[in-house]
C-alpha positions in Angstrom: -35.9 10.3 52.4 -36.8 7.9 55.2 -34.3 5.6 56.8 -35.8 2.5 55.7 -36.0 3.4 51.9 -33.2 2.3 49.7 -30.8 4.9 48.6 -31.3 6.1 45.0 -27.8 6.4 43.7 -26.7 7.5 40.2 -23.2 7.3 38.4 -21.8 8.4 35.1 -21.3 5.3 32.9 -17.8 6.0 31.9 -14.5 4.1 32.4 -13.3 7.1 34.6 -16.0 6.3 37.2 -15.3 2.8 37.8 -12.9 3.2 40.7 -15.6 5.1 42.5 -18.6 2.9 42.0 -17.4 -0.7 41.3 -18.6 -2.9 44.2 -21.4 -0.7 45.4 -23.8 -3.2 46.9 -27.2 -2.1 45.5 -28.6 -1.0 42.1 -27.0 2.1 40.5 -28.5 4.1 37.8 -25.9 4.4 35.1 -26.4 7.3 32.7 -25.0 10.3 31.0 -23.8 13.2 32.9 -26.8 15.5 31.7 -29.4 13.0 32.4 -28.2 12.3 35.8 -28.1 16.1 36.7 -31.7 16.2 35.6 -32.6 13.3 37.6 -30.8 14.6 40.8 -32.3 18.1 40.4 -35.8 16.6 40.1 -35.3 14.6 43.3 -35.5 11.3 41.4 -32.0 10.4 42.7 -30.7 11.0 46.3 -26.9 10.8 45.5 -25.2 11.0 42.2 -21.8 11.4 40.7 -22.4 14.2 38.3 -20.6 17.1 36.5 -19.2 19.8 38.7 -20.9 22.5 36.7 -24.1 21.0 38.1 -23.1 22.1 41.7 -21.8 25.3 40.6 -25.0 26.3 38.9 -27.3 24.9 41.7 -25.3 24.7 45.0 -27.9 23.4 47.1 -26.1 19.9 47.4 -23.8 18.6 49.9 -20.5 17.4 48.4 -18.9 14.1 49.3 -15.4 15.4 50.7 -12.3 14.0 49.3 -13.6 12.3 46.2 -13.8 13.5 42.8 -13.0 12.7 39.1 -10.3 15.4 38.3 -7.1 15.7 36.4 -3.8 17.6 37.3 -2.7 17.9 33.6 -3.7 16.1 30.6 -6.9 14.1 31.1 -6.9 12.3 27.6 -10.7 11.8 27.5 -11.8 15.4 27.4 -10.5 16.7 24.1 -11.2 18.8 21.1 -10.6 16.7 17.9 -9.4 19.3 15.1 -7.3 19.4 11.8 -4.7 22.2 11.5 -4.1 24.8 14.2 -6.8 25.1 17.0 -6.4 29.0 16.4 -7.8 28.5 12.9 -10.9 26.5 14.0 -14.0 28.5 13.1 -16.5 26.0 14.4 -16.8 23.4 17.3 -19.3 20.7 17.6 -20.6 20.4 21.2 -22.5 17.4 22.7 -25.3 19.0 24.7 -24.6 16.3 27.5 -21.2 17.6 28.2 -22.2 20.7 30.0 -19.0 20.9 32.4 -16.6 20.4 29.4 -18.5 22.5 27.2 -18.2 25.3 29.6 -14.7 24.7 30.4 -13.9 24.9 26.6 -15.9 28.2 26.4 -13.8 29.5 29.3 -10.4 28.3 27.9 -11.0 29.6 24.4 -12.4 33.1 25.8 -9.1 33.4 27.8 -6.9 32.7 24.6 -9.2 35.3 22.8 -10.5 32.7 20.4 -14.2 33.0 19.4 -15.3 29.9 17.2 -18.9 29.2 16.7 -20.4 26.4 18.7 -22.9 24.1 17.0 -24.6 20.7 17.7 -22.7 17.5 17.0 -23.1 16.1 13.5 -22.5 12.8 12.0 -19.6 13.7 9.7 -15.9 13.9 10.8 -14.5 17.3 11.6 -12.7 18.8 8.5 -10.3 21.6 8.5 -11.8 24.7 10.2 -14.1 22.6 12.1 -13.7 20.6 15.4 -15.6 18.4 17.9 -15.6 18.3 21.6 -15.3 14.6 22.8 -15.7 13.3 26.4 -15.6 10.1 28.3 -15.5 6.8 26.6 -16.4 8.3 23.3 -13.3 10.3 23.3 -11.1 7.3 24.1 -12.7 5.1 21.4 -12.4 8.1 18.9 -8.6 8.6 19.7 -7.9 4.9 19.5 -9.6 4.5 16.2 -8.6 7.8 14.4 -5.7 9.1 16.5 -3.5 9.5 13.2 -6.0 11.5 11.4 -6.6 14.3 14.1 -4.9 16.6 16.5 -6.4 16.4 20.0 -6.4 19.6 22.3 -6.7 18.3 25.7 -8.8 20.4 28.1 -7.3 19.2 31.2 -3.7 20.1 30.0 -4.8 23.5 28.8 -6.5 24.2 32.2 -3.4 23.3 34.1 -1.3 25.6 31.8 -3.9 28.5 32.4 -4.7 28.1 36.0 -2.1 25.8 37.6 -4.6 23.9 39.6 -6.3 20.5 38.9 -9.7 20.6 37.0 -12.7 18.8 38.7 -15.0 17.1 36.2 -17.3 15.2 38.6 -18.3 15.3 42.2 -20.6 13.0 44.4 -23.6 15.5 45.3 -26.2 14.5 47.8 -29.4 16.1 48.0 -30.2 18.5 50.9 -33.1 16.3 52.3 -31.1 13.1 52.4 -30.9 11.8 56.1 -27.3 11.1 57.6 -25.3 12.1 54.4 -22.0 11.5 56.4 -22.6 7.9 56.7 -23.3 7.8 52.9 -20.3 9.8 52.3 -18.0 7.5 54.4 -19.2 4.5 52.5 -18.4 6.3 49.2 -14.9 7.2 50.4 -14.3 3.7 51.7 -15.4 2.1 48.3 -13.0 4.6 46.5 -10.1 3.6 48.8 -10.8 -0.2 48.4 -10.8 0.1 44.7 -7.7 2.1 44.4 -6.0 -0.3 46.7 -6.9 -3.1 44.3 -6.6 -1.2 41.0 -4.8 -4.0 39.4 -7.7 -6.3 39.9 -10.2 -3.8 38.8 -8.2 -3.2 35.6 -7.9 -7.1 35.0 -11.7 -7.2 34.9 -12.0 -4.7 32.3 -13.7 -6.1 29.2 -13.9 -3.1 26.9 -10.9 -1.2 27.0 -7.1 -2.5 26.9 -5.7 -3.1 30.2 -2.2 -1.2 29.5 -4.3 1.8 28.5 -6.5 1.6 31.6 -3.4 1.3 33.7 -1.9 4.6 32.2 -5.4 6.2 32.3 -6.1 5.6 35.8 -2.6 6.3 37.2 -1.3 9.0 35.0 -4.2 10.9 33.7 -7.1 10.8 36.4 -7.1 11.8 40.2 -9.9 10.7 42.5 -9.3 13.0 45.4 -11.0 16.2 46.2 -8.6 18.2 48.5 -7.1 21.6 48.9 -5.9 22.0 45.4 -9.0 20.3 43.8 -11.1 22.8 45.6 -9.0 25.8 44.4 -9.4 24.5 40.9 -13.0 24.4 41.2 -13.1 27.9 42.7 -11.2 29.2 39.7 -13.6 27.4 37.3 -16.5 29.1 39.2 -14.8 32.6 38.8 -14.0 32.0 35.2 -17.7 31.0 34.4 -18.9 34.2 36.1 -16.2 36.3 34.1 -17.5 34.8 30.9 -21.3 35.1 31.8 -21.9 31.3 32.0 -23.0 31.6 35.7 -24.6 34.6 37.7 -22.3 36.7 39.9 -22.1 35.7 43.5 -20.2 33.9 46.1 -20.3 30.1 46.5 -19.7 27.8 49.5 -18.8 24.1 49.4 -21.0 22.3 51.9 -19.0 19.0 52.3 -19.7 15.8 54.4 
């Protein structure tokens, strides 16, 4: 990337990313996690807020230090909807766009010695013995519309119970050829700080989701830091993915800017 070219930046188009991207002064490619990962991998984006599994799978990128989408307990918006006991679930529908959450679910269930089948998402509602992984805004809408009909197995809560560290869902990743990544990282950190400092104003401008819900979601369920504990959580995820043959064996280093 030459200095005079505009930065090509992408971000997941979920409610959870608003505090990290609101107010960015240039165009932003908003898309689903898997689409952004593919664009970043092909070099069609310079910087993107994408799933943490993308970095673990392809650790060529530099990570914007200090910033993530994480949870340190229940996350609310990454859940398995099910009927009956989770241990009795025989089949779970997965959205192929949800790679990080899908692999997190595989790790958690394997640690619990549960072995359901994984299939593509269907159009019908989960019935007894079946379940569905829901992420992001889709999970929020589903819970708000059908909360009394299902139970919700929260992946953030179960990760915290298992590992004791936060779970990192998404990171800002910078391609290796990008010039002066530190200045870009500084701008992204400053934007996050500005939005969190004026979170009430950000929530007041929300048009789709209830403001009281947004207040709880941002302040109680989500974290936007990438510090020591989040890094330990990401290392633990890397180790469990290796243990359960979701990633090849080997060490990994976090190159942060």
